[in-house]
C-alpha positions as a LaTeX table, in Angstrom:
\begin{tabular}{lrrr}
\hline
Residue & $x$ (\AA) & $y$ (\AA) & $z$ (\AA) \\
\hline
Met1 & 0.01 & $-0.03$ & 0.02 \\
Leu2 & 2.83 & 2.43 & 0.95 \\
Lys3 & 4.63 & 1.51 & $-2.27$ \\
Lys4 & 1.56 & 2.24 & $-4.37$ \\
Lys5 & 1.03 & 5.61 & $-2.75$ \\
Thr6 & 4.73 & 6.50 & $-3.11$ \\
Glu7 & 4.60 & 5.59 & $-6.80$ \\
Ile8 & 1.54 & 7.74 & $-7.44$ \\
Ile9 & 3.08 & 10.76 & $-5.63$ \\
Leu10 & 6.42 & 10.39 & $-7.42$ \\
Thr11 & 4.74 & 9.95 & $-10.76$ \\
Phe12 & 2.73 & 13.10 & $-10.17$ \\
Leu13 & 5.78 & 15.04 & $-9.20$ \\
Leu14 & 7.64 & 13.74 & $-12.30$ \\
Val15 & 4.78 & 14.80 & $-14.60$ \\
Ile16 & 4.58 & 18.27 & $-13.06$ \\
Phe17 & 8.40 & 18.84 & $-13.26$ \\
Ser18 & 8.50 & 17.39 & $-16.78$ \\
Leu19 & 5.70 & 19.78 & $-17.95$ \\
Leu20 & 7.44 & 22.81 & $-16.41$ \\
Val21 & 10.84 & 22.02 & $-17.85$ \\
Phe22 & 9.51 & 21.01 & $-21.27$ \\
Ser23 & 7.29 & 24.06 & $-21.47$ \\
Lys24 & 10.14 & 26.38 & $-20.54$ \\
Asn25 & 12.46 & 24.85 & $-23.11$ \\
Phe26 & 9.75 & 24.70 & $-25.77$ \\
Tyr27 & 9.12 & 28.41 & $-25.34$ \\
Asn28 & 12.82 & 29.35 & $-25.38$ \\
Glu29 & 14.11 & 26.95 & $-28.01$ \\
Ile30 & 11.17 & 26.73 & $-30.37$ \\
Leu31 & 8.44 & 29.38 & $-29.97$ \\
Ile32 & 10.79 & 32.40 & $-29.66$ \\
Lys33 & 13.51 & 31.08 & $-31.96$ \\
Tyr34 & 11.31 & 29.96 & $-34.85$ \\
Ile35 & 7.70 & 31.20 & $-34.80$ \\
Glu36 & 8.56 & 34.88 & $-34.13$ \\
Asn37 & 11.14 & 34.81 & $-36.92$ \\
Lys38 & 9.98 & 36.38 & $-40.17$ \\
Glu39 & 12.03 & 33.81 & $-42.18$ \\
Phe40 & 10.40 & 30.97 & $-40.31$ \\
Phe41 & 10.79 & 28.34 & $-43.01$ \\
Lys42 & 14.37 & 29.18 & $-43.64$ \\
Glu43 & 15.09 & 29.00 & $-39.91$ \\
Phe44 & 12.83 & 26.00 & $-39.53$ \\
Phe45 & 15.43 & 23.62 & $-40.94$ \\
Pro46 & 18.59 & 25.66 & $-40.87$ \\
Asp47 & 20.98 & 22.69 & $-41.10$ \\
Phe48 & 19.19 & 21.40 & $-44.15$ \\
Phe49 & 19.26 & 24.87 & $-45.66$ \\
Ser50 & 23.07 & 24.76 & $-45.43$ \\
Leu51 & 23.11 & 21.44 & $-47.21$ \\
Tyr52 & 20.69 & 22.81 & $-49.91$ \\
Lys53 & 22.75 & 25.96 & $-50.39$ \\
Gly54 & 26.00 & 24.00 & $-50.66$ \\
Ser55 & 24.46 & 21.65 & $-53.19$ \\
Gln56 & 23.34 & 24.68 & $-55.17$ \\
Phe57 & 26.90 & 26.04 & $-55.24$ \\
Leu58 & 28.08 & 22.67 & $-56.51$ \\
Leu59 & 25.39 & 22.55 & $-59.19$ \\
Asn60 & 26.68 & 25.90 & $-60.46$ \\
Asn61 & 30.28 & 24.49 & $-60.56$ \\
Lys62 & 31.38 & 26.46 & $-57.46$ \\
Asn63 & 33.23 & 25.13 & $-54.49$ \\
Pro64 & 30.68 & 25.13 & $-51.60$ \\
Tyr65 & 33.38 & 25.37 & $-48.90$ \\
Glu66 & 35.11 & 28.37 & $-50.44$ \\
Glu67 & 31.83 & 30.11 & $-51.34$ \\
Ser68 & 30.48 & 29.76 & $-47.81$ \\
Leu69 & 33.64 & 31.26 & $-46.31$ \\
Asn70 & 33.69 & 34.15 & $-48.91$ \\
Leu71 & 30.04 & 35.03 & $-48.70$ \\
Gln72 & 28.98 & 34.14 & $-45.13$ \\
Asn73 & 32.37 & 33.83 & $-43.32$ \\
Phe74 & 31.12 & 30.49 & $-42.04$ \\
Pro75 & 32.62 & 27.09 & $-42.81$ \\
Phe76 & 30.73 & 24.12 & $-44.17$ \\
Phe77 & 31.52 & 20.89 & $-42.32$ \\
Ile78 & 29.21 & 18.81 & $-44.55$ \\
Asn79 & 30.76 & 15.72 & $-46.24$ \\
Pro80 & 31.23 & 16.40 & $-50.05$ \\
Leu81 & 29.37 & 13.13 & $-50.71$ \\
Leu82 & 26.17 & 14.77 & $-49.37$ \\
Phe83 & 26.62 & 17.72 & $-51.70$ \\
Tyr84 & 26.78 & 15.30 & $-54.63$ \\
Ile85 & 23.75 & 13.34 & $-53.41$ \\
Phe86 & 21.66 & 16.50 & $-53.05$ \\
Lys87 & 23.25 & 18.31 & $-55.94$ \\
Tyr88 & 20.19 & 18.39 & $-58.20$ \\
Ser89 & 17.95 & 19.62 & $-55.37$ \\
Gly90 & 19.40 & 23.02 & $-56.27$ \\
Asn91 & 17.26 & 23.05 & $-59.45$ \\
Phe92 & 14.12 & 23.53 & $-57.27$ \\
Asn93 & 12.87 & 26.19 & $-54.98$ \\
Tyr94 & 13.92 & 25.71 & $-51.38$ \\
Ile95 & 10.33 & 25.57 & $-50.12$ \\
Thr96 & 9.51 & 22.76 & $-52.51$ \\
Val97 & 12.64 & 20.78 & $-51.53$ \\
Leu98 & 11.92 & 21.52 & $-47.81$ \\
Lys99 & 8.48 & 19.91 & $-48.05$ \\
Phe100 & 9.98 & 16.63 & $-49.29$ \\
Trp101 & 12.72 & 16.81 & $-46.63$ \\
Phe102 & 10.17 & 17.54 & $-43.93$ \\
Phe103 & 8.32 & 14.38 & $-44.94$ \\
Phe104 & 11.41 & 12.14 & $-44.93$ \\
Ser105 & 12.71 & 13.68 & $-41.72$ \\
Ser106 & 9.38 & 13.13 & $-40.02$ \\
Ile107 & 9.27 & 9.49 & $-41.01$ \\
Ser108 & 12.92 & 9.07 & $-39.86$ \\
Phe109 & 12.29 & 10.93 & $-36.61$ \\
Ile110 & 9.29 & 8.82 & $-35.52$ \\
Ser111 & 10.91 & 5.57 & $-36.65$ \\
Ile112 & 13.69 & 5.88 & $-34.12$ \\
Pro113 & 11.60 & 5.29 & $-30.97$ \\
Leu114 & 9.40 & 2.76 & $-32.83$ \\
Ile115 & 12.43 & 0.61 & $-33.85$ \\
Ala116 & 13.93 & 1.08 & $-30.34$ \\
Arg117 & 10.61 & $-0.25$ & $-29.01$ \\
Lys118 & 11.08 & $-3.42$ & $-31.09$ \\
Ile119 & 14.69 & $-3.89$ & $-30.05$ \\
Tyr120 & 14.10 & $-3.39$ & $-26.34$ \\
Asn121 & 10.55 & $-4.69$ & $-26.02$ \\
Leu122 & 9.33 & $-1.36$ & $-24.55$ \\
Asp123 & 5.78 & $-0.08$ & $-24.62$ \\
Tyr124 & 4.63 & 3.10 & $-26.42$ \\
Lys125 & 5.80 & 5.29 & $-23.45$ \\
Val126 & 9.13 & 5.30 & $-25.14$ \\
Ile127 & 7.76 & 7.75 & $-27.77$ \\
Leu128 & 6.83 & 10.22 & $-25.05$ \\
Ile129 & 10.18 & 9.83 & $-23.28$ \\
Phe130 & 11.92 & 10.29 & $-26.65$ \\
Leu131 & 10.15 & 13.65 & $-27.12$ \\
Ile132 & 10.55 & 15.15 & $-23.64$ \\
Ser133 & 13.95 & 13.90 & $-22.35$ \\
Phe134 & 16.53 & 16.49 & $-21.41$ \\
Gly135 & 13.84 & 19.19 & $-21.62$ \\
Gly136 & 12.68 & 18.13 & $-25.09$ \\
Ile137 & 16.09 & 18.29 & $-26.84$ \\
Asn138 & 14.98 & 15.93 & $-29.63$ \\
Leu139 & 12.24 & 18.29 & $-30.81$ \\
Ser140 & 14.86 & 21.05 & $-31.15$ \\
Val141 & 17.02 & 18.58 & $-33.12$ \\
Phe142 & 14.14 & 17.79 & $-35.45$ \\
Leu143 & 13.59 & 21.49 & $-36.20$ \\
Thr144 & 17.19 & 21.84 & $-37.43$ \\
Gly145 & 16.47 & 19.42 & $-40.27$ \\
Asn146 & 19.94 & 17.94 & $-39.79$ \\
Ile147 & 20.87 & 14.97 & $-41.89$ \\
Ser148 & 21.65 & 13.15 & $-38.60$ \\
Ile149 & 17.88 & 12.55 & $-38.12$ \\
Leu150 & 17.96 & 10.23 & $-41.17$ \\
Leu151 & 21.36 & 8.73 & $-40.22$ \\
Ser152 & 20.09 & 7.98 & $-36.64$ \\
Ser153 & 17.09 & 6.11 & $-38.09$ \\
Leu154 & 19.56 & 4.01 & $-40.09$ \\
Phe155 & 21.72 & 3.51 & $-36.97$ \\
Ile156 & 18.81 & 2.26 & $-34.88$ \\
Leu157 & 17.93 & $-0.08$ & $-37.76$ \\
Ala158 & 21.52 & $-1.38$ & $-37.63$ \\
Leu159 & 21.13 & $-1.99$ & $-33.95$ \\
Tyr160 & 17.91 & $-3.97$ & $-34.69$ \\
Tyr161 & 19.79 & $-6.23$ & $-37.06$ \\
Leu162 & 22.53 & $-6.60$ & $-34.54$ \\
Ser163 & 19.97 & $-7.72$ & $-31.93$ \\
Lys164 & 18.88 & $-10.34$ & $-34.45$ \\
Asn165 & 22.43 & $-11.56$ & $-34.84$ \\
Asn166 & 22.78 & $-10.22$ & $-38.37$ \\
Glu167 & 26.26 & $-8.78$ & $-38.23$ \\
Phe168 & 26.53 & $-8.33$ & $-42.04$ \\
Leu169 & 23.70 & $-5.75$ & $-42.18$ \\
Tyr170 & 24.93 & $-4.11$ & $-39.01$ \\
Phe171 & 28.43 & $-3.63$ & $-40.42$ \\
Phe172 & 27.09 & $-2.64$ & $-43.81$ \\
Ile173 & 24.88 & 0.17 & $-42.42$ \\
Ile174 & 27.62 & 1.38 & $-40.05$ \\
Ser175 & 30.00 & 1.54 & $-42.95$ \\
Leu176 & 27.53 & 3.62 & $-44.99$ \\
Leu177 & 27.05 & 5.93 & $-42.04$ \\
Ser178 & 30.78 & 6.28 & $-41.57$ \\
Leu179 & 31.17 & 7.45 & $-45.13$ \\
Ile180 & 28.82 & 10.30 & $-44.31$ \\
Lys181 & 29.95 & 11.05 & $-40.79$ \\
Phe182 & 33.17 & 9.38 & $-39.78$ \\
Pro183 & 32.43 & 9.51 & $-35.96$ \\
Tyr184 & 30.11 & 6.49 & $-36.58$ \\
Leu185 & 33.38 & 4.48 & $-36.92$ \\
Ile186 & 33.38 & 4.20 & $-33.16$ \\
Phe187 & 30.40 & 1.80 & $-33.31$ \\
Phe188 & 32.52 & $-0.83$ & $-34.99$ \\
Gly189 & 33.52 & $-1.43$ & $-31.46$ \\
Leu190 & 30.02 & $-2.47$ & $-30.29$ \\
Pro191 & 30.30 & $-6.16$ & $-31.51$ \\
Leu192 & 33.61 & $-6.38$ & $-29.66$ \\
Leu193 & 31.83 & $-5.45$ & $-26.44$ \\
Leu194 & 29.09 & $-8.06$ & $-27.16$ \\
Lys195 & 31.53 & $-10.79$ & $-27.96$ \\
Lys196 & 34.98 & $-11.80$ & $-27.01$ \\
Ile197 & 37.56 & $-10.61$ & $-29.46$ \\
Asn198 & 38.27 & $-13.34$ & $-31.95$ \\
Leu199 & 40.12 & $-13.52$ & $-35.26$ \\
Glu200 & 37.02 & $-13.78$ & $-37.45$ \\
Leu201 & 35.33 & $-10.74$ & $-35.90$ \\
Phe202 & 38.57 & $-8.76$ & $-36.00$ \\
Leu203 & 39.11 & $-9.52$ & $-39.69$ \\
Lys204 & 35.53 & $-8.51$ & $-40.49$ \\
Ile205 & 36.06 & $-5.12$ & $-38.83$ \\
Val206 & 39.46 & $-4.61$ & $-40.56$ \\
Ile207 & 37.86 & $-5.46$ & $-44.01$ \\
Tyr208 & 35.02 & $-2.98$ & $-43.54$ \\
Leu209 & 37.41 & $-0.26$ & $-42.34$ \\
Leu210 & 39.62 & $-0.92$ & $-45.31$ \\
Leu211 & 36.57 & $-0.55$ & $-47.68$ \\
Ile212 & 35.67 & 2.73 & $-46.01$ \\
Phe213 & 39.22 & 3.97 & $-46.45$ \\
Ile214 & 39.20 & 2.99 & $-50.09$ \\
Ser215 & 35.82 & 4.73 & $-50.64$ \\
Tyr216 & 37.32 & 7.93 & $-49.24$ \\
Leu217 & 40.28 & 7.56 & $-51.58$ \\
Ile218 & 37.89 & 7.26 & $-54.47$ \\
Val219 & 36.08 & 10.42 & $-53.47$ \\
Phe220 & 39.42 & 12.17 & $-53.21$ \\
Tyr221 & 40.49 & 10.88 & $-56.69$ \\
Leu222 & 37.19 & 12.00 & $-58.27$ \\
Asp223 & 37.36 & 15.57 & $-56.92$ \\
Lys224 & 40.55 & 16.39 & $-55.17$ \\
Glu225 & 39.84 & 20.16 & $-54.85$ \\
Leu226 & 36.47 & 19.62 & $-53.15$ \\
Phe227 & 37.79 & 16.88 & $-50.83$ \\
Leu228 & 40.75 & 18.97 & $-49.71$ \\
Ser229 & 38.49 & 21.99 & $-49.16$ \\
Trp230 & 36.37 & 19.82 & $-46.89$ \\
Ile231 & 39.44 & 18.67 & $-44.94$ \\
Glu232 & 40.56 & 22.30 & $-44.65$ \\
Ser233 & 37.13 & 23.38 & $-43.37$ \\
Leu234 & 37.22 & 20.71 & $-40.62$ \\
Lys235 & 40.11 & 22.63 & $-39.05$ \\
Phe236 & 37.57 & 25.28 & $-38.01$ \\
Phe237 & 36.09 & 22.69 & $-35.63$ \\
Lys238 & 38.62 & 23.77 & $-33.02$ \\
Ser239 & 37.46 & 27.39 & $-33.08$ \\
Ile240 & 33.70 & 26.82 & $-32.71$ \\
Gly241 & 31.77 & 26.31 & $-29.55$ \\
Asp242 & 28.68 & 24.23 & $-28.83$ \\
Asn243 & 26.21 & 27.06 & $-28.16$ \\
Gly244 & 22.73 & 25.61 & $-28.40$ \\
Asp245 & 23.77 & 22.04 & $-27.84$ \\
Phe246 & 22.90 & 20.19 & $-24.66$ \\
Gly247 & 25.80 & 17.76 & $-25.05$ \\
Arg248 & 29.50 & 18.10 & $-24.54$ \\
Gly249 & 31.95 & 15.49 & $-25.59$ \\
Leu250 & 35.25 & 14.34 & $-24.07$ \\
Phe251 & 37.42 & 16.28 & $-26.43$ \\
Arg252 & 35.43 & 19.49 & $-25.92$ \\
Ile253 & 35.86 & 19.12 & $-22.21$ \\
Ile254 & 39.62 & 18.49 & $-22.54$ \\
Asn255 & 40.00 & 21.38 & $-24.97$ \\
Asn256 & 38.20 & 23.69 & $-22.59$ \\
Met257 & 40.72 & 22.75 & $-19.88$ \\
Phe258 & 43.73 & 23.30 & $-22.11$ \\
Pro259 & 42.54 & 25.67 & $-24.86$ \\
Gln260 & 45.98 & 26.44 & $-26.40$ \\
Lys261 & 47.19 & 22.84 & $-26.68$ \\
Tyr262 & 45.06 & 21.37 & $-29.54$ \\
Ser263 & 47.53 & 18.61 & $-30.62$ \\
Leu264 & 48.20 & 17.54 & $-27.10$ \\
Asn265 & 44.50 & 17.54 & $-26.39$ \\
Leu266 & 43.89 & 15.22 & $-29.33$ \\
Phe267 & 46.51 & 12.79 & $-27.91$ \\
Ile268 & 44.87 & 13.02 & $-24.47$ \\
Tyr269 & 41.44 & 12.39 & $-25.97$ \\
Phe270 & 42.52 & 9.26 & $-27.90$ \\
Ala271 & 44.43 & 7.98 & $-24.91$ \\
Ile272 & 41.34 & 8.35 & $-22.63$ \\
Ser273 & 39.09 & 6.76 & $-25.28$ \\
Phe274 & 41.32 & 3.70 & $-25.58$ \\
Val275 & 41.47 & 3.35 & $-21.80$ \\
Leu276 & 37.66 & 3.68 & $-21.61$ \\
Phe277 & 37.16 & 1.08 & $-24.28$ \\
Phe278 & 39.26 & $-1.48$ & $-22.41$ \\
Phe279 & 37.45 & $-0.48$ & $-19.21$ \\
Tyr280 & 34.10 & $-1.16$ & $-21.02$ \\
Tyr281 & 35.41 & $-4.44$ & $-22.35$ \\
Tyr282 & 36.32 & $-5.51$ & $-18.82$ \\
Ile283 & 32.78 & $-4.60$ & $-17.51$ \\
Phe284 & 31.01 & $-6.31$ & $-20.44$ \\
His285 & 32.90 & $-9.59$ & $-20.16$ \\
Lys286 & 32.95 & $-9.78$ & $-16.40$ \\
Ser287 & 29.29 & $-8.84$ & $-15.75$ \\
Lys288 & 26.79 & $-11.68$ & $-15.52$ \\
Ile289 & 23.83 & $-9.37$ & $-16.10$ \\
Leu290 & 25.31 & $-8.18$ & $-19.35$ \\
Lys291 & 24.97 & $-11.65$ & $-20.86$ \\
Asn292 & 21.55 & $-10.28$ & $-21.68$ \\
Lys293 & 22.15 & $-9.06$ & $-25.28$ \\
Lys294 & 19.57 & $-6.31$ & $-25.41$ \\
Leu295 & 20.88 & $-4.90$ & $-22.17$ \\
Ala296 & 24.47 & $-5.15$ & $-23.52$ \\
Ile297 & 23.44 & $-3.39$ & $-26.77$ \\
Ala298 & 21.81 & $-0.52$ & $-24.84$ \\
Leu299 & 24.75 & $-0.01$ & $-22.53$ \\
Gly300 & 27.15 & $-0.43$ & $-25.44$ \\
Val301 & 25.47 & 2.38 & $-27.41$ \\
Ile302 & 25.54 & 4.62 & $-24.30$ \\
Ala303 & 29.20 & 3.79 & $-23.47$ \\
Leu304 & 30.56 & 4.34 & $-27.04$ \\
Thr305 & 28.53 & 7.55 & $-27.58$ \\
Ala306 & 30.08 & 8.88 & $-24.39$ \\
Cys307 & 33.47 & 8.54 & $-26.13$ \\
Leu308 & 32.50 & 10.78 & $-29.06$ \\
Pro309 & 34.84 & 13.79 & $-29.27$ \\
Arg310 & 32.03 & 16.26 & $-29.65$ \\
Leu311 & 28.79 & 15.00 & $-28.26$ \\
Lys312 & 26.11 & 16.88 & $-30.18$ \\
Ser313 & 22.41 & 17.08 & $-29.45$ \\
Tyr314 & 21.54 & 14.85 & $-32.43$ \\
Asn315 & 23.78 & 12.08 & $-31.00$ \\
Leu316 & 21.08 & 11.69 & $-28.33$ \\
Leu317 & 18.36 & 10.51 & $-30.73$ \\
Val318 & 19.37 & 6.85 & $-30.31$ \\
Val319 & 20.88 & 7.20 & $-26.82$ \\
Ile320 & 17.70 & 8.38 & $-25.16$ \\
Pro321 & 15.63 & 5.22 & $-25.84$ \\
Ser322 & 18.63 & 3.16 & $-24.76$ \\
Ile323 & 18.86 & 5.02 & $-21.45$ \\
Phe324 & 15.14 & 4.69 & $-20.86$ \\
Phe325 & 15.38 & 0.96 & $-21.48$ \\
Leu326 & 18.08 & 0.63 & $-18.89$ \\
Ile327 & 16.17 & 2.67 & $-16.33$ \\
Asn328 & 13.06 & 0.67 & $-17.06$ \\
Phe329 & 14.99 & $-2.58$ & $-16.93$ \\
Leu330 & 17.12 & $-2.04$ & $-13.84$ \\
Lys331 & 16.05 & $-3.72$ & $-10.61$ \\
Phe332 & 18.12 & $-3.22$ & $-7.48$ \\
Lys333 & 18.39 & $-5.95$ & $-4.84$ \\
Ile334 & 16.98 & $-3.64$ & $-2.18$ \\
Ser335 & 13.54 & $-2.92$ & $-0.83$ \\
Ser336 & 10.84 & $-2.15$ & $-3.36$ \\
Ile337 & 10.25 & 1.34 & $-2.06$ \\
Ser338 & 13.93 & 2.15 & $-2.31$ \\
Asn339 & 13.87 & 0.77 & $-5.84$ \\
Thr340 & 11.00 & 3.20 & $-6.63$ \\
Tyr341 & 13.02 & 6.18 & $-5.29$ \\
Ile342 & 16.11 & 5.34 & $-7.41$ \\
Lys343 & 14.08 & 4.85 & $-10.62$ \\
Phe344 & 12.33 & 8.12 & $-9.97$ \\
Ala345 & 15.75 & 9.86 & $-9.57$ \\
Leu346 & 17.08 & 8.39 & $-12.77$ \\
Leu347 & 13.95 & 9.26 & $-14.74$ \\
Phe348 & 14.01 & 12.78 & $-13.28$ \\
Leu349 & 17.55 & 13.18 & $-14.54$ \\
Leu350 & 16.67 & 11.83 & $-17.93$ \\
Ile351 & 13.63 & 14.02 & $-18.44$ \\
Cys352 & 14.37 & 17.24 & $-16.46$ \\
Trp353 & 18.13 & 17.69 & $-16.31$ \\
Thr354 & 19.04 & 20.35 & $-18.95$ \\
Ser355 & 22.60 & 21.13 & $-17.98$ \\
Pro356 & 25.07 & 21.19 & $-20.95$ \\
Tyr357 & 26.73 & 18.19 & $-19.34$ \\
Ala358 & 23.58 & 16.33 & $-18.36$ \\
Pro359 & 23.64 & 13.63 & $-21.11$ \\
Leu360 & 27.28 & 12.81 & $-20.66$ \\
Ser361 & 26.99 & 12.75 & $-16.89$ \\
Leu362 & 23.95 & 10.40 & $-16.91$ \\
Met363 & 25.72 & 8.12 & $-19.31$ \\
Phe364 & 28.69 & 7.74 & $-17.01$ \\
Ile365 & 26.37 & 7.32 & $-14.00$ \\
Leu366 & 24.79 & 4.31 & $-15.66$ \\
Ile367 & 28.16 & 2.88 & $-16.72$ \\
Phe368 & 29.49 & 3.30 & $-13.18$ \\
Leu369 & 26.40 & 1.40 & $-11.78$ \\
Phe370 & 27.32 & $-1.64$ & $-13.88$ \\
Phe371 & 30.96 & $-1.32$ & $-12.84$ \\
Ile372 & 30.21 & $-1.31$ & $-9.09$ \\
Asp373 & 27.75 & $-4.19$ & $-9.64$ \\
Leu374 & 30.75 & $-6.38$ & $-10.54$ \\
Lys375 & 31.79 & $-6.14$ & $-6.83$ \\
Leu376 & 28.38 & $-5.59$ & $-5.03$ \\
Asn377 & 26.15 & $-7.72$ & $-7.28$ \\
Phe378 & 23.06 & $-5.50$ & $-6.57$ \\
Leu379 & 21.51 & $-5.45$ & $-10.08$ \\
Arg380 & 19.02 & $-7.97$ & $-11.42$ \\
Trp381 & 16.46 & $-8.16$ & $-14.28$ \\
Lys382 & 12.80 & $-8.72$ & $-14.26$ \\
Lys383 & 12.41 & $-12.48$ & $-14.01$ \\
Asn384 & 8.84 & $-12.43$ & $-15.38$ \\
Asp385 & 9.86 & $-10.72$ & $-18.56$ \\
Thr386 & 10.46 & $-13.56$ & $-21.02$ \\
Asn387 & 11.32 & $-11.10$ & $-23.84$ \\
Ile388 & 14.40 & $-9.73$ & $-22.05$ \\
\hline
\end{tabular}
């Protein structure tokens, strides 16, 4: 009886806080920023507008990277492959192209929690959590029109195939994603966390990485000037901030600590990332509870995402359903009422915590829980859930 009353009170509090935080962020990040802007449709999908504009430059035989710097004093970081893929969109009015992109982005956006639901056997609450977590950050991501919305839907699809033991399709999709955004290369490490390292798996990864490298060489050979301009534009990464993003990555944190030592910071970042990967590997292969494949996939996505150099808001699209699954799944070997309080605290952090470092902090909190479980053995899963 006490547990039931406690759950009702905590649920009520969570709903109230969620509404307050979400409403505040919705007003600040969406209503003011977009609806009051006279160029609403241009601002509506600003990241896609950059892709469209760059593709238009390429269609007119101009270098998008040079033109952007000359006309707007702002660098393009977009992969040249994307400019070629969207090249002929420049033949059409932006509003016309925007309508098609809005349709595809909407389908991609809603497919992420739906596919996550299939992977993790969650109920439809995952859609609501997907929309309101970290103050509703995913809605702000959607309104940027960033290509990462589509890429994230492909990434969650890759995870679905991995959960069904289809490594070929997982590696194939991750390879395609890595051609567009090379940080996806980090997820070649996920199967290594799920399995013990063996020669067959190692050779598979090496072959796919080699194919990606050859593909980049082909792109370089076909248009050296454009490719080198892209590489040159990436250097501007070190001079831009993360204003507007809720996430901060490891490299950004290190670089903020030592702002004048970029090369050293890169070395420190890679050193920490390698140490973290071996730390993860130790946890995954020592933990009994992580024999559960779906649980291991969720924690693996969270752990590897935490190693990204610049954790951007759109990187949370797949992470949020994974975090929700872990919180929903976790059972502590303590009293049921204490369990309720802990779950409330974790859900509160997921939904209402809007600090710039909230996502990264919550990820490491969950990783640390599994680490200390190796010694204390206080985690368990729901025995009555046959789908887990």
